[in-house]
Legacy VTK file of the C-alpha trace (Angstrom):
# vtk DataFile Version 3.0
C-alpha trace
ASCII
DATASET POLYDATA
POINTS 295 float
-28.207 -5.082 2.053
-32.098 -4.752 3.793
-35.152 -5.738 1.431
-36.296 -2.298 1.659
-36.151 0.764 -0.803
-32.472 1.524 0.147
-30.853 -1.717 -0.578
-32.672 -1.961 -3.721
-31.706 1.554 -4.754
-28.267 0.995 -3.791
-27.868 -2.194 -5.755
-29.675 -0.772 -8.779
-26.966 2.159 -8.759
-24.148 -0.343 -8.114
-25.152 -2.289 -11.319
-25.840 1.048 -13.338
-21.780 2.190 -12.398
-20.757 -1.575 -13.487
-19.636 -3.212 -10.041
-20.634 -6.740 -9.479
-22.879 -7.355 -7.357
-23.776 -11.348 -7.427
-22.273 -11.031 -4.229
-24.655 -8.899 -2.189
-27.129 -10.765 -0.208
-30.709 -9.693 1.051
-31.401 -9.739 4.464
-34.763 -10.540 5.453
-34.106 -9.580 9.485
-32.372 -6.162 9.498
-32.861 -3.049 7.340
-29.994 -1.272 5.104
-27.470 0.218 6.953
-27.775 4.055 6.853
-26.015 7.206 7.844
-27.266 10.454 9.082
-24.911 13.347 8.312
-25.334 17.205 9.229
-23.136 19.318 7.054
-22.128 22.775 8.404
-23.375 25.907 6.320
-20.200 27.802 6.574
-17.323 25.737 6.436
-18.605 22.169 4.750
-17.642 19.833 7.424
-20.038 17.220 8.643
-21.193 14.905 11.391
-22.175 11.257 10.691
-24.517 9.283 12.833
-24.376 5.425 11.332
-27.093 2.824 11.740
-25.003 -0.634 10.517
-28.385 -2.412 10.300
-27.859 -5.388 7.506
-24.055 -4.634 7.720
-23.751 -6.473 11.018
-25.220 -9.895 9.313
-22.430 -10.127 7.020
-20.487 -13.286 7.916
-16.856 -14.648 7.270
-18.922 -17.618 5.146
-20.531 -14.396 2.881
-16.800 -13.616 2.292
-15.864 -17.250 1.550
-18.618 -17.323 -0.901
-17.199 -14.066 -2.501
-13.663 -15.787 -2.727
-15.088 -19.051 -4.367
-16.555 -17.092 -7.185
-13.703 -15.098 -7.733
-15.210 -11.740 -6.430
-12.068 -10.416 -4.239
-9.415 -8.600 -6.338
-6.238 -10.386 -6.690
-4.218 -7.573 -6.395
-6.016 -5.130 -3.850
-8.361 -5.148 -0.692
-10.015 -2.030 1.244
-11.511 -2.731 4.403
-13.573 -0.399 7.217
-15.117 -0.410 10.270
-18.934 -0.225 8.886
-19.953 -3.835 8.742
-19.348 -7.272 10.682
-15.853 -7.040 12.860
-15.100 -10.523 12.349
-15.648 -10.726 8.899
-14.244 -7.869 8.021
-10.829 -8.822 10.071
-11.391 -12.464 8.426
-11.429 -10.594 5.094
-7.972 -8.458 5.662
-6.166 -11.492 7.213
-7.105 -13.952 4.605
-6.092 -11.454 1.718
-2.475 -10.588 3.688
-2.194 -14.429 3.594
-2.619 -14.323 -0.410
-0.092 -11.377 -0.580
-2.839 -8.690 -1.586
-2.196 -5.122 -0.824
-4.362 -4.292 2.111
-5.853 -1.204 3.224
-7.157 -0.120 6.089
-9.652 2.573 6.429
-10.383 2.801 10.410
-14.156 4.404 10.333
-15.538 5.077 12.173
-13.253 5.318 15.267
-13.801 2.662 17.103
-14.986 3.930 20.807
-15.647 1.752 23.795
-18.057 -0.744 23.126
-16.653 -1.064 19.390
-16.451 -4.806 18.340
-13.528 -3.554 16.069
-11.797 -2.201 19.374
-10.369 -5.475 20.858
-9.107 -6.363 17.297
-7.513 -3.215 16.592
-3.887 -5.099 16.842
-5.097 -7.950 14.670
-6.055 -5.665 12.275
-2.946 -3.414 11.999
-1.168 -6.484 11.506
-3.208 -7.653 8.650
-2.898 -4.298 7.263
-0.298 -2.863 4.316
-1.581 0.614 4.476
-4.149 2.417 7.146
-5.276 5.549 6.540
-7.295 7.222 9.728
-8.822 11.065 9.914
-7.312 12.938 12.585
-10.323 11.567 15.133
-9.594 7.821 14.005
-5.919 8.260 14.424
-6.320 9.209 18.228
-8.933 6.634 18.744
-6.816 3.598 17.373
-3.160 4.963 18.995
-4.710 6.699 22.471
-2.404 10.174 21.232
-4.784 12.890 21.466
-5.161 15.089 18.460
-2.206 18.058 18.171
-2.695 21.084 17.173
-2.246 21.711 13.351
-3.195 25.044 12.692
-1.181 27.607 11.201
1.848 24.948 10.851
3.785 24.066 7.601
4.468 20.836 6.076
7.582 20.128 8.319
5.698 21.104 11.853
2.352 19.168 10.249
4.567 15.903 9.738
6.316 16.658 13.384
2.761 16.574 14.936
1.361 13.801 13.151
5.063 11.687 14.014
3.232 10.044 17.035
0.629 8.414 15.484
2.513 7.597 12.376
4.849 5.758 14.565
2.350 3.926 16.820
1.104 2.501 13.857
3.314 1.291 12.419
4.556 -0.440 16.033
1.568 -2.128 15.912
2.614 -3.788 12.094
0.932 -1.103 9.508
3.344 -1.149 6.759
2.939 2.130 5.498
1.101 4.306 7.894
-0.815 6.911 6.742
-2.668 9.832 8.515
-5.054 11.979 6.559
-5.556 15.651 7.758
-8.945 17.408 5.930
-7.492 20.860 4.563
-4.040 19.578 5.959
-3.334 17.039 3.407
-1.354 13.419 4.756
1.421 12.426 6.514
2.780 8.774 5.652
5.590 6.727 6.649
7.207 5.946 3.054
10.421 4.630 1.438
13.235 7.687 2.018
14.045 6.897 -2.136
10.313 7.993 -3.012
10.893 11.220 -1.892
14.731 11.723 -3.676
12.655 10.987 -6.963
10.136 13.757 -6.856
10.056 16.980 -7.509
6.296 18.168 -6.708
6.054 21.200 -4.917
3.424 19.641 -2.775
5.797 17.036 -1.405
7.865 17.160 2.045
10.244 14.447 3.303
11.131 14.574 7.154
14.073 12.377 8.101
13.534 11.212 11.434
16.057 9.078 13.797
13.014 7.198 15.203
12.644 5.552 11.913
14.666 3.172 9.898
17.325 4.801 7.806
15.629 3.670 4.488
12.212 5.384 5.844
11.094 9.242 6.313
8.199 11.064 6.960
6.124 12.754 4.056
3.433 15.221 4.085
1.558 15.899 0.705
-0.247 18.747 0.377
-3.998 19.823 -0.219
-5.028 22.101 -2.496
-6.713 24.888 -0.606
-10.638 26.182 -1.792
-12.879 28.917 -0.883
-15.444 27.749 -1.841
-15.799 23.858 0.541
-19.332 23.137 0.225
-19.620 19.502 1.922
-16.783 17.903 2.815
-18.536 14.420 3.487
-17.065 11.496 2.023
-13.500 13.183 0.857
-12.027 10.272 2.893
-13.808 7.696 1.338
-13.131 9.371 -2.072
-9.482 9.639 -1.424
-9.060 5.896 0.018
-10.869 4.841 -3.021
-8.567 6.468 -5.162
-5.511 5.320 -3.683
-6.821 1.699 -3.732
-7.616 2.326 -7.895
-3.920 3.466 -8.032
-2.718 0.638 -6.003
-4.258 -1.804 -8.005
-3.660 -0.287 -11.123
-0.314 1.312 -11.640
2.277 -0.852 -9.670
5.258 0.859 -11.287
4.471 4.095 -9.918
5.819 5.593 -6.428
3.706 5.692 -3.361
4.346 9.260 -3.314
2.971 10.173 -6.773
-0.558 7.626 -6.495
-1.110 9.600 -2.702
-0.767 13.074 -4.461
-3.218 11.652 -7.200
-5.613 10.509 -3.953
-5.307 13.563 -2.320
-5.642 15.710 -5.301
-8.823 13.785 -6.676
-10.473 13.506 -2.981
-9.709 17.665 -2.536
-12.129 18.089 -5.661
-15.033 16.213 -4.062
-15.381 19.192 -1.030
-16.532 21.476 -4.235
-19.831 19.449 -4.459
-22.646 18.274 -2.308
-23.408 15.123 -1.130
-20.987 11.954 -0.337
-20.958 9.266 -3.538
-22.602 11.494 -5.262
-19.669 14.297 -5.277
-17.151 11.733 -6.558
-15.823 12.916 -10.060
-15.863 10.157 -12.996
-13.267 9.116 -14.356
-14.226 11.123 -17.564
-14.311 14.370 -15.903
-10.685 14.286 -14.398
-7.896 15.349 -16.075
-6.201 12.761 -18.407
-2.643 13.583 -16.749
-3.976 11.885 -13.435
-4.015 8.353 -15.721
-0.214 9.370 -17.390
2.844 7.683 -15.726
4.640 11.074 -15.530
4.501 12.934 -12.367
0.979 14.995 -11.908
1.004 18.488 -11.793
-2.058 20.591 -10.276
-3.905 22.172 -13.001
LINES 1 296
295 0 1 2 3 4 5 6 7 8 9 10 11 12 13 14 15 16 17 18 19 20 21 22 23 24 25 26 27 28 29 30 31 32 33 34 35 36 37 38 39 40 41 42 43 44 45 46 47 48 49 50 51 52 53 54 55 56 57 58 59 60 61 62 63 64 65 66 67 68 69 70 71 72 73 74 75 76 77 78 79 80 81 82 83 84 85 86 87 88 89 90 91 92 93 94 95 96 97 98 99 100 101 102 103 104 105 106 107 108 109 110 111 112 113 114 115 116 117 118 119 120 121 122 123 124 125 126 127 128 129 130 131 132 133 134 135 136 137 138 139 140 141 142 143 144 145 146 147 148 149 150 151 152 153 154 155 156 157 158 159 160 161 162 163 164 165 166 167 168 169 170 171 172 173 174 175 176 177 178 179 180 181 182 183 184 185 186 187 188 189 190 191 192 193 194 195 196 197 198 199 200 201 202 203 204 205 206 207 208 209 210 211 212 213 214 215 216 217 218 219 220 221 222 223 224 225 226 227 228 229 230 231 232 233 234 235 236 237 238 239 240 241 242 243 244 245 246 247 248 249 250 251 252 253 254 255 256 257 258 259 260 261 262 263 264 265 266 267 268 269 270 271 272 273 274 275 276 277 278 279 280 281 282 283 284 285 286 287 288 289 290 291 292 293 294
């Protein structure tokens, strides 16, 4: 972070919510990274301009220091595209070699000139899971965004199939694509579809994937009173990392279902992190082993 109000305020916030901040370095040469966000008044959709600032100064040596101090999880690591590209890739590759579950949220979408673009292949190979949104999936794969309007679950899965296959071909074990109000599509073990009774899960068998895999569509609750979609993808990705780390015996489909539901609640509040529900605000059933039922 920078040596400024934003940096100090955010580190204080992290401390208040119990996040380890011993590895946070204060830059003397760059301001804290910030995002300028505009939100549509009617539908809550957003546009974001990111100014990375001190994020670009994160280095491989910072990652190595965090490893040395034991600040990196021994279960899951999650990265995205808002910090230094080489340091981010180093962290992800080191984690993969160490047997961790690696999750990549490739946001913002890497456009021409992005330092992440020439490293995309290695990022995919280092990722157990990748969870881009529609814009990011199109940028990463080169496949345009299809029309999802008015489609049912099978049709949504079929429309997203090109993205899923390309991400898997590039090395991702479990490729996912988040589709906002249209839920999530992913390539997962076929046996997981045979073990769920949830109405919000649809499995599509395809000759284009191996017999032990299938394409899954997980529906998202639809609310008429959406106020701000900013951060919903972050909420999903963070929830997924939580479930991957804490519930090793739960199916990936069930982890996705719960992550989708939690993220769907965040669009009913204003703000980004301010819209994320704390654990005590969520149904206790989200933390039990039985199949979760929407309230």
